[in-house]
PDB file with one MODEL, atoms N, CA, C and O in Angstrom:
MODEL        1
ATOM      1  N   MET A   1     229.321   0.445  42.053  1.00  0.00           N
ATOM      2  CA  MET A   1     230.175  -0.360  41.215  1.00  0.00           C
ATOM      3  C   MET A   1     231.572  -0.558  41.817  1.00  0.00           C
ATOM      4  O   MET A   1     232.092  -1.673  41.772  1.00  0.00           O
ATOM      5  N   PRO A   2     232.204   0.504  42.387  1.00  0.00           N
ATOM      6  CA  PRO A   2     233.517   0.279  42.994  1.00  0.00           C
ATOM      7  C   PRO A   2     233.458  -0.736  44.135  1.00  0.00           C
ATOM      8  O   PRO A   2     234.430  -1.447  44.391  1.00  0.00           O
ATOM      9  N   PHE A   3     232.316  -0.800  44.816  1.00  0.00           N
ATOM     10  CA  PHE A   3     232.182  -1.775  45.902  1.00  0.00           C
ATOM     11  C   PHE A   3     232.306  -3.200  45.373  1.00  0.00           C
ATOM     12  O   PHE A   3     232.936  -4.046  46.008  1.00  0.00           O
ATOM     13  N   LEU A   4     231.710  -3.466  44.219  1.00  0.00           N
ATOM     14  CA  LEU A   4     231.793  -4.809  43.645  1.00  0.00           C
ATOM     15  C   LEU A   4     233.223  -5.163  43.250  1.00  0.00           C
ATOM     16  O   LEU A   4     233.652  -6.306  43.412  1.00  0.00           O
ATOM     17  N   PHE A   5     233.961  -4.178  42.729  1.00  0.00           N
ATOM     18  CA  PHE A   5     235.358  -4.441  42.395  1.00  0.00           C
ATOM     19  C   PHE A   5     236.182  -4.680  43.657  1.00  0.00           C
ATOM     20  O   PHE A   5     237.072  -5.531  43.664  1.00  0.00           O
ATOM     21  N   SER A   6     235.892  -3.936  44.722  1.00  0.00           N
ATOM     22  CA  SER A   6     236.594  -4.166  45.991  1.00  0.00           C
ATOM     23  C   SER A   6     236.258  -5.537  46.549  1.00  0.00           C
ATOM     24  O   SER A   6     237.130  -6.227  47.076  1.00  0.00           O
ATOM     25  N   LEU A   7     235.011  -5.931  46.436  1.00  0.00           N
ATOM     26  CA  LEU A   7     234.593  -7.250  46.908  1.00  0.00           C
ATOM     27  C   LEU A   7     235.273  -8.357  46.099  1.00  0.00           C
ATOM     28  O   LEU A   7     235.736  -9.350  46.662  1.00  0.00           O
ATOM     29  N   ALA A   8     235.330  -8.183  44.794  1.00  0.00           N
ATOM     30  CA  ALA A   8     236.011  -9.168  43.950  1.00  0.00           C
ATOM     31  C   ALA A   8     237.503  -9.217  44.265  1.00  0.00           C
ATOM     32  O   ALA A   8     238.108 -10.289  44.244  1.00  0.00           O
ATOM     33  N   ALA A   9     238.092  -8.070  44.553  1.00  0.00           N
ATOM     34  CA  ALA A   9     239.513  -8.039  44.905  1.00  0.00           C
ATOM     35  C   ALA A   9     239.760  -8.756  46.226  1.00  0.00           C
ATOM     36  O   ALA A   9     240.747  -9.481  46.356  1.00  0.00           O
ATOM     37  N   MET A  10     238.890  -8.567  47.200  1.00  0.00           N
ATOM     38  CA  MET A  10     239.034  -9.272  48.480  1.00  0.00           C
ATOM     39  C   MET A  10     238.907 -10.780  48.271  1.00  0.00           C
ATOM     40  O   MET A  10     239.652 -11.556  48.870  1.00  0.00           O
ATOM     41  N   PHE A  11     237.976 -11.190  47.431  1.00  0.00           N
ATOM     42  CA  PHE A  11     237.825 -12.613  47.126  1.00  0.00           C
ATOM     43  C   PHE A  11     239.092 -13.156  46.474  1.00  0.00           C
ATOM     44  O   PHE A  11     239.548 -14.248  46.812  1.00  0.00           O
ATOM     45  N   ALA A  12     239.660 -12.394  45.538  1.00  0.00           N
ATOM     46  CA  ALA A  12     240.882 -12.839  44.865  1.00  0.00           C
ATOM     47  C   ALA A  12     242.051 -12.930  45.838  1.00  0.00           C
ATOM     48  O   ALA A  12     242.883 -13.829  45.720  1.00  0.00           O
ATOM     49  N   ILE A  13     242.124 -12.007  46.800  1.00  0.00           N
ATOM     50  CA  ILE A  13     243.186 -12.073  47.807  1.00  0.00           C
ATOM     51  C   ILE A  13     243.031 -13.322  48.652  1.00  0.00           C
ATOM     52  O   ILE A  13     244.005 -14.033  48.898  1.00  0.00           O
ATOM     53  N   ILE A  14     241.819 -13.592  49.096  1.00  0.00           N
ATOM     54  CA  ILE A  14     241.582 -14.774  49.931  1.00  0.00           C
ATOM     55  C   ILE A  14     241.920 -16.047  49.163  1.00  0.00           C
ATOM     56  O   ILE A  14     242.565 -16.945  49.702  1.00  0.00           O
ATOM     57  N   VAL A  15     241.487 -16.126  47.913  1.00  0.00           N
ATOM     58  CA  VAL A  15     241.796 -17.308  47.098  1.00  0.00           C
ATOM     59  C   VAL A  15     243.301 -17.438  46.902  1.00  0.00           C
ATOM     60  O   VAL A  15     243.845 -18.539  46.985  1.00  0.00           O
ATOM     61  N   GLY A  16     243.976 -16.326  46.642  1.00  0.00           N
ATOM     62  CA  GLY A  16     245.424 -16.359  46.457  1.00  0.00           C
ATOM     63  C   GLY A  16     246.160 -16.827  47.696  1.00  0.00           C
ATOM     64  O   GLY A  16     247.102 -17.614  47.601  1.00  0.00           O
ATOM     65  N   ILE A  17     245.740 -16.351  48.854  1.00  0.00           N
ATOM     66  CA  ILE A  17     246.387 -16.762  50.104  1.00  0.00           C
ATOM     67  C   ILE A  17     246.132 -18.236  50.383  1.00  0.00           C
ATOM     68  O   ILE A  17     247.044 -18.961  50.780  1.00  0.00           O
ATOM     69  N   ILE A  18     244.909 -18.678  50.180  1.00  0.00           N
ATOM     70  CA  ILE A  18     244.590 -20.091  50.423  1.00  0.00           C
ATOM     71  C   ILE A  18     245.367 -20.992  49.465  1.00  0.00           C
ATOM     72  O   ILE A  18     245.900 -22.021  49.879  1.00  0.00           O
ATOM     73  N   LEU A  19     245.434 -20.616  48.194  1.00  0.00           N
ATOM     74  CA  LEU A  19     246.207 -21.413  47.237  1.00  0.00           C
ATOM     75  C   LEU A  19     247.687 -21.433  47.595  1.00  0.00           C
ATOM     76  O   LEU A  19     248.353 -22.456  47.433  1.00  0.00           O
ATOM     77  N   PHE A  20     248.205 -20.304  48.084  1.00  0.00           N
ATOM     78  CA  PHE A  20     249.607 -20.268  48.490  1.00  0.00           C
ATOM     79  C   PHE A  20     249.851 -21.178  49.689  1.00  0.00           C
ATOM     80  O   PHE A  20     250.875 -21.858  49.751  1.00  0.00           O
ATOM     81  N   ILE A  21     248.926 -21.197  50.635  1.00  0.00           N
ATOM     82  CA  ILE A  21     249.056 -22.087  51.794  1.00  0.00           C
ATOM     83  C   ILE A  21     249.005 -23.546  51.347  1.00  0.00           C
ATOM     84  O   ILE A  21     249.781 -24.370  51.832  1.00  0.00           O
ATOM     85  N   PHE A  22     248.098 -23.870  50.430  1.00  0.00           N
ATOM     86  CA  PHE A  22     248.042 -25.238  49.906  1.00  0.00           C
ATOM     87  C   PHE A  22     249.328 -25.606  49.169  1.00  0.00           C
ATOM     88  O   PHE A  22     249.799 -26.739  49.271  1.00  0.00           O
ATOM     89  N   SER A  23     249.891 -24.662  48.434  1.00  0.00           N
ATOM     90  CA  SER A  23     251.145 -24.970  47.741  1.00  0.00           C
ATOM     91  C   SER A  23     252.267 -25.223  48.731  1.00  0.00           C
ATOM     92  O   SER A  23     253.119 -26.079  48.492  1.00  0.00           O
ATOM     93  N   LEU A  24     252.282 -24.496  49.836  1.00  0.00           N
ATOM     94  CA  LEU A  24     253.290 -24.763  50.862  1.00  0.00           C
ATOM     95  C   LEU A  24     253.068 -26.117  51.517  1.00  0.00           C
ATOM     96  O   LEU A  24     254.023 -26.766  51.944  1.00  0.00           O
ATOM     97  N   ALA A  25     251.819 -26.546  51.598  1.00  0.00           N
ATOM     98  CA  ALA A  25     251.537 -27.858  52.178  1.00  0.00           C
ATOM     99  C   ALA A  25     252.025 -28.979  51.263  1.00  0.00           C
ATOM    100  O   ALA A  25     252.365 -30.062  51.740  1.00  0.00           O
ATOM    101  N   TYR A  26     252.063 -28.734  49.960  1.00  0.00           N
ATOM    102  CA  TYR A  26     252.522 -29.750  49.013  1.00  0.00           C
ATOM    103  C   TYR A  26     254.044 -29.828  48.919  1.00  0.00           C
ATOM    104  O   TYR A  26     254.591 -30.818  48.433  1.00  0.00           O
ATOM    105  N   VAL A  27     254.719 -28.788  49.382  1.00  0.00           N
ATOM    106  CA  VAL A  27     256.177 -28.796  49.311  1.00  0.00           C
ATOM    107  C   VAL A  27     256.697 -29.836  50.289  1.00  0.00           C
ATOM    108  O   VAL A  27     256.415 -29.777  51.485  1.00  0.00           O
ATOM    109  N   ASP A  28     257.460 -30.790  49.765  1.00  0.00           N
ATOM    110  CA  ASP A  28     257.945 -31.887  50.599  1.00  0.00           C
ATOM    111  C   ASP A  28     259.196 -31.521  51.382  1.00  0.00           C
ATOM    112  O   ASP A  28     259.386 -31.992  52.504  1.00  0.00           O
ATOM    113  N   ASP A  29     260.038 -30.696  50.810  1.00  0.00           N
ATOM    114  CA  ASP A  29     261.275 -30.346  51.492  1.00  0.00           C
ATOM    115  C   ASP A  29     261.732 -28.956  51.062  1.00  0.00           C
ATOM    116  O   ASP A  29     261.121 -28.323  50.201  1.00  0.00           O
ATOM    117  N   ILE A  30     262.797 -28.504  51.668  1.00  0.00           N
ATOM    118  CA  ILE A  30     263.320 -27.175  51.369  1.00  0.00           C
ATOM    119  C   ILE A  30     263.852 -27.104  49.933  1.00  0.00           C
ATOM    120  O   ILE A  30     263.792 -26.050  49.300  1.00  0.00           O
ATOM    121  N   GLU A  31     264.362 -28.207  49.431  1.00  0.00           N
ATOM    122  CA  GLU A  31     264.895 -28.235  48.061  1.00  0.00           C
ATOM    123  C   GLU A  31     263.801 -27.919  47.039  1.00  0.00           C
ATOM    124  O   GLU A  31     264.045 -27.202  46.069  1.00  0.00           O
ATOM    125  N   THR A  32     262.609 -28.448  47.254  1.00  0.00           N
ATOM    126  CA  THR A  32     261.491 -28.155  46.348  1.00  0.00           C
ATOM    127  C   THR A  32     261.119 -26.682  46.422  1.00  0.00           C
ATOM    128  O   THR A  32     260.836 -26.057  45.400  1.00  0.00           O
ATOM    129  N   LEU A  33     261.119 -26.129  47.628  1.00  0.00           N
ATOM    130  CA  LEU A  33     260.796 -24.714  47.795  1.00  0.00           C
ATOM    131  C   LEU A  33     261.866 -23.838  47.144  1.00  0.00           C
ATOM    132  O   LEU A  33     261.557 -22.794  46.571  1.00  0.00           O
ATOM    133  N   LYS A  34     263.117 -24.266  47.235  1.00  0.00           N
ATOM    134  CA  LYS A  34     264.212 -23.516  46.621  1.00  0.00           C
ATOM    135  C   LYS A  34     264.098 -23.537  45.099  1.00  0.00           C
ATOM    136  O   LYS A  34     264.448 -22.560  44.437  1.00  0.00           O
ATOM    137  N   ASN A  35     263.616 -24.636  44.547  1.00  0.00           N
ATOM    138  CA  ASN A  35     263.484 -24.773  43.095  1.00  0.00           C
ATOM    139  C   ASN A  35     262.126 -24.319  42.573  1.00  0.00           C
ATOM    140  O   ASN A  35     261.836 -24.490  41.389  1.00  0.00           O
ATOM    141  N   ALA A  36     261.293 -23.748  43.430  1.00  0.00           N
ATOM    142  CA  ALA A  36     259.941 -23.347  43.019  1.00  0.00           C
ATOM    143  C   ALA A  36     259.937 -22.378  41.839  1.00  0.00           C
ATOM    144  O   ALA A  36     259.145 -22.575  40.917  1.00  0.00           O
ATOM    145  N   PRO A  37     260.782 -21.338  41.818  1.00  0.00           N
ATOM    146  CA  PRO A  37     260.755 -20.456  40.635  1.00  0.00           C
ATOM    147  C   PRO A  37     261.077 -21.189  39.334  1.00  0.00           C
ATOM    148  O   PRO A  37     260.473 -20.912  38.298  1.00  0.00           O
ATOM    149  N   ASP A  38     262.028 -22.123  39.385  1.00  0.00           N
ATOM    150  CA  ASP A  38     262.350 -22.901  38.183  1.00  0.00           C
ATOM    151  C   ASP A  38     261.190 -23.807  37.781  1.00  0.00           C
ATOM    152  O   ASP A  38     260.910 -23.972  36.594  1.00  0.00           O
ATOM    153  N   LEU A  39     260.513 -24.394  38.773  1.00  0.00           N
ATOM    154  CA  LEU A  39     259.360 -25.248  38.474  1.00  0.00           C
ATOM    155  C   LEU A  39     258.230 -24.444  37.839  1.00  0.00           C
ATOM    156  O   LEU A  39     257.590 -24.892  36.888  1.00  0.00           O
ATOM    157  N   ILE A  40     257.994 -23.241  38.384  1.00  0.00           N
ATOM    158  CA  ILE A  40     256.928 -22.389  37.839  1.00  0.00           C
ATOM    159  C   ILE A  40     257.275 -21.968  36.411  1.00  0.00           C
ATOM    160  O   ILE A  40     256.418 -21.992  35.528  1.00  0.00           O
ATOM    161  N   TRP A  41     258.538 -21.581  36.188  1.00  0.00           N
ATOM    162  CA  TRP A  41     258.931 -21.161  34.845  1.00  0.00           C
ATOM    163  C   TRP A  41     258.814 -22.313  33.850  1.00  0.00           C
ATOM    164  O   TRP A  41     258.370 -22.119  32.719  1.00  0.00           O
ATOM    165  N   ALA A  42     259.211 -23.504  34.272  1.00  0.00           N
ATOM    166  CA  ALA A  42     259.085 -24.673  33.399  1.00  0.00           C
ATOM    167  C   ALA A  42     257.616 -24.962  33.101  1.00  0.00           C
ATOM    168  O   ALA A  42     257.270 -25.344  31.984  1.00  0.00           O
ATOM    169  N   PHE A  43     256.750 -24.778  34.103  1.00  0.00           N
ATOM    170  CA  PHE A  43     255.319 -24.995  33.903  1.00  0.00           C
ATOM    171  C   PHE A  43     254.749 -23.974  32.926  1.00  0.00           C
ATOM    172  O   PHE A  43     253.964 -24.328  32.046  1.00  0.00           O
ATOM    173  N   VAL A  44     255.139 -22.710  33.075  1.00  0.00           N
ATOM    174  CA  VAL A  44     254.639 -21.660  32.189  1.00  0.00           C
ATOM    175  C   VAL A  44     255.124 -21.887  30.759  1.00  0.00           C
ATOM    176  O   VAL A  44     254.380 -21.660  29.805  1.00  0.00           O
ATOM    177  N   CYS A  45     256.367 -22.335  30.612  1.00  0.00           N
ATOM    178  CA  CYS A  45     256.932 -22.576  29.277  1.00  0.00           C
ATOM    179  C   CYS A  45     256.459 -23.887  28.659  1.00  0.00           C
ATOM    180  O   CYS A  45     256.683 -24.127  27.472  1.00  0.00           O
ATOM    181  N   GLY A  46     255.814 -24.728  29.441  1.00  0.00           N
ATOM    182  CA  GLY A  46     255.305 -25.986  28.914  1.00  0.00           C
ATOM    183  C   GLY A  46     256.324 -27.100  28.882  1.00  0.00           C
ATOM    184  O   GLY A  46     256.125 -28.100  28.192  1.00  0.00           O
ATOM    185  N   ARG A  47     257.414 -26.948  29.617  1.00  0.00           N
ATOM    186  CA  ARG A  47     258.425 -28.007  29.678  1.00  0.00           C
ATOM    187  C   ARG A  47     258.035 -28.999  30.762  1.00  0.00           C
ATOM    188  O   ARG A  47     257.897 -28.613  31.923  1.00  0.00           O
ATOM    189  N   PRO A  48     257.858 -30.238  30.418  1.00  0.00           N
ATOM    190  CA  PRO A  48     257.510 -31.220  31.452  1.00  0.00           C
ATOM    191  C   PRO A  48     258.709 -31.491  32.354  1.00  0.00           C
ATOM    192  O   PRO A  48     259.862 -31.416  31.932  1.00  0.00           O
ATOM    193  N   ASN A  49     258.402 -31.806  33.600  1.00  0.00           N
ATOM    194  CA  ASN A  49     259.466 -32.154  34.536  1.00  0.00           C
ATOM    195  C   ASN A  49     259.060 -33.401  35.311  1.00  0.00           C
ATOM    196  O   ASN A  49     257.904 -33.823  35.286  1.00  0.00           O
ATOM    197  N   ASP A  50     260.029 -33.970  35.991  1.00  0.00           N
ATOM    198  CA  ASP A  50     259.771 -35.196  36.741  1.00  0.00           C
ATOM    199  C   ASP A  50     259.019 -34.931  38.038  1.00  0.00           C
ATOM    200  O   ASP A  50     258.403 -35.839  38.597  1.00  0.00           O
ATOM    201  N   ALA A  51     259.066 -33.708  38.512  1.00  0.00           N
ATOM    202  CA  ALA A  51     258.410 -33.377  39.779  1.00  0.00           C
ATOM    203  C   ALA A  51     256.895 -33.325  39.590  1.00  0.00           C
ATOM    204  O   ALA A  51     256.387 -33.316  38.469  1.00  0.00           O
ATOM    205  N   ASN A  52     256.218 -33.292  40.681  1.00  0.00           N
ATOM    206  CA  ASN A  52     254.762 -33.215  40.670  1.00  0.00           C
ATOM    207  C   ASN A  52     254.321 -31.877  40.077  1.00  0.00           C
ATOM    208  O   ASN A  52     254.916 -30.842  40.380  1.00  0.00           O
ATOM    209  N   ILE A  53     253.307 -31.887  39.254  1.00  0.00           N
ATOM    210  CA  ILE A  53     252.821 -30.684  38.589  1.00  0.00           C
ATOM    211  C   ILE A  53     251.974 -29.816  39.520  1.00  0.00           C
ATOM    212  O   ILE A  53     251.708 -28.656  39.206  1.00  0.00           O
ATOM    213  N   VAL A  54     251.553 -30.354  40.644  1.00  0.00           N
ATOM    214  CA  VAL A  54     250.641 -29.633  41.529  1.00  0.00           C
ATOM    215  C   VAL A  54     251.292 -28.384  42.109  1.00  0.00           C
ATOM    216  O   VAL A  54     250.662 -27.328  42.163  1.00  0.00           O
ATOM    217  N   VAL A  55     252.532 -28.489  42.539  1.00  0.00           N
ATOM    218  CA  VAL A  55     253.186 -27.350  43.189  1.00  0.00           C
ATOM    219  C   VAL A  55     253.294 -26.150  42.253  1.00  0.00           C
ATOM    220  O   VAL A  55     252.850 -25.066  42.633  1.00  0.00           O
ATOM    221  N   PRO A  56     253.856 -26.279  41.053  1.00  0.00           N
ATOM    222  CA  PRO A  56     253.920 -25.094  40.204  1.00  0.00           C
ATOM    223  C   PRO A  56     252.555 -24.591  39.756  1.00  0.00           C
ATOM    224  O   PRO A  56     252.360 -23.385  39.602  1.00  0.00           O
ATOM    225  N   LEU A  57     251.620 -25.492  39.548  1.00  0.00           N
ATOM    226  CA  LEU A  57     250.285 -25.067  39.144  1.00  0.00           C
ATOM    227  C   LEU A  57     249.616 -24.243  40.232  1.00  0.00           C
ATOM    228  O   LEU A  57     249.067 -23.177  39.953  1.00  0.00           O
ATOM    229  N   VAL A  58     249.655 -24.719  41.453  1.00  0.00           N
ATOM    230  CA  VAL A  58     248.998 -24.004  42.549  1.00  0.00           C
ATOM    231  C   VAL A  58     249.719 -22.693  42.838  1.00  0.00           C
ATOM    232  O   VAL A  58     249.074 -21.684  43.122  1.00  0.00           O
ATOM    233  N   MET A  59     251.050 -22.695  42.770  1.00  0.00           N
ATOM    234  CA  MET A  59     251.786 -21.446  42.998  1.00  0.00           C
ATOM    235  C   MET A  59     251.497 -20.426  41.899  1.00  0.00           C
ATOM    236  O   MET A  59     251.358 -19.235  42.178  1.00  0.00           O
ATOM    237  N   THR A  60     251.406 -20.885  40.662  1.00  0.00           N
ATOM    238  CA  THR A  60     251.089 -19.979  39.563  1.00  0.00           C
ATOM    239  C   THR A  60     249.689 -19.401  39.720  1.00  0.00           C
ATOM    240  O   THR A  60     249.492 -18.203  39.519  1.00  0.00           O
ATOM    241  N   LEU A  61     248.724 -20.224  40.073  1.00  0.00           N
ATOM    242  CA  LEU A  61     247.361 -19.731  40.292  1.00  0.00           C
ATOM    243  C   LEU A  61     247.308 -18.758  41.462  1.00  0.00           C
ATOM    244  O   LEU A  61     246.557 -17.784  41.426  1.00  0.00           O
ATOM    245  N   SER A  62     248.094 -19.013  42.489  1.00  0.00           N
ATOM    246  CA  SER A  62     248.145 -18.116  43.637  1.00  0.00           C
ATOM    247  C   SER A  62     248.672 -16.744  43.232  1.00  0.00           C
ATOM    248  O   SER A  62     248.098 -15.719  43.601  1.00  0.00           O
ATOM    249  N   VAL A  63     249.753 -16.730  42.483  1.00  0.00           N
ATOM    250  CA  VAL A  63     250.330 -15.459  42.039  1.00  0.00           C
ATOM    251  C   VAL A  63     249.363 -14.725  41.116  1.00  0.00           C
ATOM    252  O   VAL A  63     249.191 -13.513  41.239  1.00  0.00           O
ATOM    253  N   LEU A  64     248.736 -15.442  40.201  1.00  0.00           N
ATOM    254  CA  LEU A  64     247.763 -14.810  39.302  1.00  0.00           C
ATOM    255  C   LEU A  64     246.587 -14.226  40.073  1.00  0.00           C
ATOM    256  O   LEU A  64     246.092 -13.151  39.733  1.00  0.00           O
ATOM    257  N   SER A  65     246.142 -14.921  41.098  1.00  0.00           N
ATOM    258  CA  SER A  65     245.035 -14.428  41.909  1.00  0.00           C
ATOM    259  C   SER A  65     245.421 -13.156  42.656  1.00  0.00           C
ATOM    260  O   SER A  65     244.627 -12.219  42.739  1.00  0.00           O
ATOM    261  N   LEU A  66     246.624 -13.121  43.195  1.00  0.00           N
ATOM    262  CA  LEU A  66     247.067 -11.925  43.911  1.00  0.00           C
ATOM    263  C   LEU A  66     247.280 -10.746  42.964  1.00  0.00           C
ATOM    264  O   LEU A  66     246.983  -9.607  43.324  1.00  0.00           O
ATOM    265  N   VAL A  67     247.784 -11.000  41.774  1.00  0.00           N
ATOM    266  CA  VAL A  67     247.939  -9.927  40.787  1.00  0.00           C
ATOM    267  C   VAL A  67     246.572  -9.414  40.344  1.00  0.00           C
ATOM    268  O   VAL A  67     246.379  -8.209  40.184  1.00  0.00           O
ATOM    269  N   THR A  68     245.632 -10.321  40.149  1.00  0.00           N
ATOM    270  CA  THR A  68     244.270  -9.923  39.785  1.00  0.00           C
ATOM    271  C   THR A  68     243.649  -9.056  40.866  1.00  0.00           C
ATOM    272  O   THR A  68     242.973  -8.073  40.560  1.00  0.00           O
ATOM    273  N   SER A  69     243.870  -9.407  42.121  1.00  0.00           N
ATOM    274  CA  SER A  69     243.314  -8.601  43.211  1.00  0.00           C
ATOM    275  C   SER A  69     243.917  -7.204  43.217  1.00  0.00           C
ATOM    276  O   SER A  69     243.211  -6.230  43.477  1.00  0.00           O
ATOM    277  N   ALA A  70     245.205  -7.091  42.934  1.00  0.00           N
ATOM    278  CA  ALA A  70     245.830  -5.770  42.880  1.00  0.00           C
ATOM    279  C   ALA A  70     245.237  -4.932  41.748  1.00  0.00           C
ATOM    280  O   ALA A  70     244.992  -3.738  41.919  1.00  0.00           O
ATOM    281  N   ILE A  71     245.010  -5.554  40.602  1.00  0.00           N
ATOM    282  CA  ILE A  71     244.410  -4.835  39.472  1.00  0.00           C
ATOM    283  C   ILE A  71     242.989  -4.401  39.810  1.00  0.00           C
ATOM    284  O   ILE A  71     242.590  -3.281  39.493  1.00  0.00           O
ATOM    285  N   LEU A  72     242.227  -5.278  40.450  1.00  0.00           N
ATOM    286  CA  LEU A  72     240.854  -4.926  40.818  1.00  0.00           C
ATOM    287  C   LEU A  72     240.814  -3.802  41.845  1.00  0.00           C
ATOM    288  O   LEU A  72     239.965  -2.914  41.753  1.00  0.00           O
ATOM    289  N   PHE A  73     241.722  -3.826  42.824  1.00  0.00           N
ATOM    290  CA  PHE A  73     241.779  -2.736  43.797  1.00  0.00           C
ATOM    291  C   PHE A  73     242.127  -1.416  43.119  1.00  0.00           C
ATOM    292  O   PHE A  73     241.538  -0.381  43.431  1.00  0.00           O
ATOM    293  N   ALA A  74     243.078  -1.450  42.196  1.00  0.00           N
ATOM    294  CA  ALA A  74     243.461  -0.227  41.496  1.00  0.00           C
ATOM    295  C   ALA A  74     242.298   0.303  40.658  1.00  0.00           C
ATOM    296  O   ALA A  74     242.055   1.509  40.632  1.00  0.00           O
ATOM    297  N   PHE A  75     241.590  -0.576  39.982  1.00  0.00           N
ATOM    298  CA  PHE A  75     240.448  -0.144  39.178  1.00  0.00           C
ATOM    299  C   PHE A  75     239.331   0.399  40.062  1.00  0.00           C
ATOM    300  O   PHE A  75     238.661   1.364  39.695  1.00  0.00           O
ATOM    301  N   SER A  76     239.131  -0.210  41.213  1.00  0.00           N
ATOM    302  CA  SER A  76     238.116   0.271  42.149  1.00  0.00           C
ATOM    303  C   SER A  76     238.454   1.679  42.635  1.00  0.00           C
ATOM    304  O   SER A  76     237.580   2.543  42.706  1.00  0.00           O
ATOM    305  N   ARG A  77     239.717   1.904  42.967  1.00  0.00           N
ATOM    306  CA  ARG A  77     240.132   3.242  43.410  1.00  0.00           C
ATOM    307  C   ARG A  77     239.988   4.254  42.273  1.00  0.00           C
ATOM    308  O   ARG A  77     239.610   5.403  42.504  1.00  0.00           O
ATOM    309  N   TYR A  78     240.288   3.826  41.051  1.00  0.00           N
ATOM    310  CA  TYR A  78     240.120   4.712  39.904  1.00  0.00           C
ATOM    311  C   TYR A  78     238.653   5.106  39.747  1.00  0.00           C
ATOM    312  O   TYR A  78     238.348   6.275  39.509  1.00  0.00           O
ATOM    313  N   LEU A  79     237.745   4.140  39.877  1.00  0.00           N
ATOM    314  CA  LEU A  79     236.318   4.451  39.745  1.00  0.00           C
ATOM    315  C   LEU A  79     235.850   5.394  40.847  1.00  0.00           C
ATOM    316  O   LEU A  79     235.072   6.311  40.586  1.00  0.00           O
ATOM    317  N   LYS A  80     236.317   5.178  42.074  1.00  0.00           N
ATOM    318  CA  LYS A  80     235.944   6.080  43.171  1.00  0.00           C
ATOM    319  C   LYS A  80     236.459   7.487  42.903  1.00  0.00           C
ATOM    320  O   LYS A  80     235.737   8.466  43.094  1.00  0.00           O
ATOM    321  N   HIS A  81     237.704   7.584  42.461  1.00  0.00           N
ATOM    322  CA  HIS A  81     238.293   8.888  42.171  1.00  0.00           C
ATOM    323  C   HIS A  81     237.554   9.574  41.027  1.00  0.00           C
ATOM    324  O   HIS A  81     237.322  10.782  41.074  1.00  0.00           O
ATOM    325  N   ARG A  82     237.188   8.820  40.014  1.00  0.00           N
ATOM    326  CA  ARG A  82     236.460   9.373  38.875  1.00  0.00           C
ATOM    327  C   ARG A  82     235.083   9.871  39.299  1.00  0.00           C
ATOM    328  O   ARG A  82     234.634  10.922  38.842  1.00  0.00           O
ATOM    329  N   ASP A  83     234.407   9.115  40.179  1.00  0.00           N
ATOM    330  CA  ASP A  83     233.079   9.524  40.631  1.00  0.00           C
ATOM    331  C   ASP A  83     233.139  10.771  41.500  1.00  0.00           C
ATOM    332  O   ASP A  83     232.206  11.573  41.490  1.00  0.00           O
ATOM    333  N   LEU A  84     234.218  10.945  42.248  1.00  0.00           N
ATOM    334  CA  LEU A  84     234.358  12.142  43.076  1.00  0.00           C
ATOM    335  C   LEU A  84     234.640  13.378  42.235  1.00  0.00           C
ATOM    336  O   LEU A  84     234.322  14.490  42.655  1.00  0.00           O
ATOM    337  N   GLN A  85     235.223  13.208  41.072  1.00  0.00           N
ATOM    338  CA  GLN A  85     235.558  14.335  40.198  1.00  0.00           C
ATOM    339  C   GLN A  85     234.350  14.854  39.431  1.00  0.00           C
ATOM    340  O   GLN A  85     234.367  15.983  38.940  1.00  0.00           O
ATOM    341  N   ARG A  86     233.315  14.050  39.324  1.00  0.00           N
ATOM    342  CA  ARG A  86     232.122  14.477  38.577  1.00  0.00           C
ATOM    343  C   ARG A  86     231.357  15.526  39.375  1.00  0.00           C
ATOM    344  O   ARG A  86     231.232  15.421  40.595  1.00  0.00           O
ATOM    345  N   PRO A  87     230.845  16.538  38.677  1.00  0.00           N
ATOM    346  CA  PRO A  87     230.075  17.589  39.387  1.00  0.00           C
ATOM    347  C   PRO A  87     228.705  17.140  39.788  1.00  0.00           C
ATOM    348  O   PRO A  87     227.954  17.909  40.387  1.00  0.00           O
TER     349      PRO A  87
ENDMDL
END
């Protein structure tokens, strides 16, 4: 079972990295990259903006994927540790 969680975590890392690379490809200039946290926050809060919605959406999905992978890795390590403690 811990192997499946590790495999899912690796998949989430790969998806997160690929989404982050795609989000960087959509950034037109340094100004957009500088305003990325504000764009993401506006997207999360549901405030529409004049900028393209793709950048904050892809960046948000990338961050969520990387956080999910960290949680899956931690749970996998917990399961391994728990299995080693059993007699």
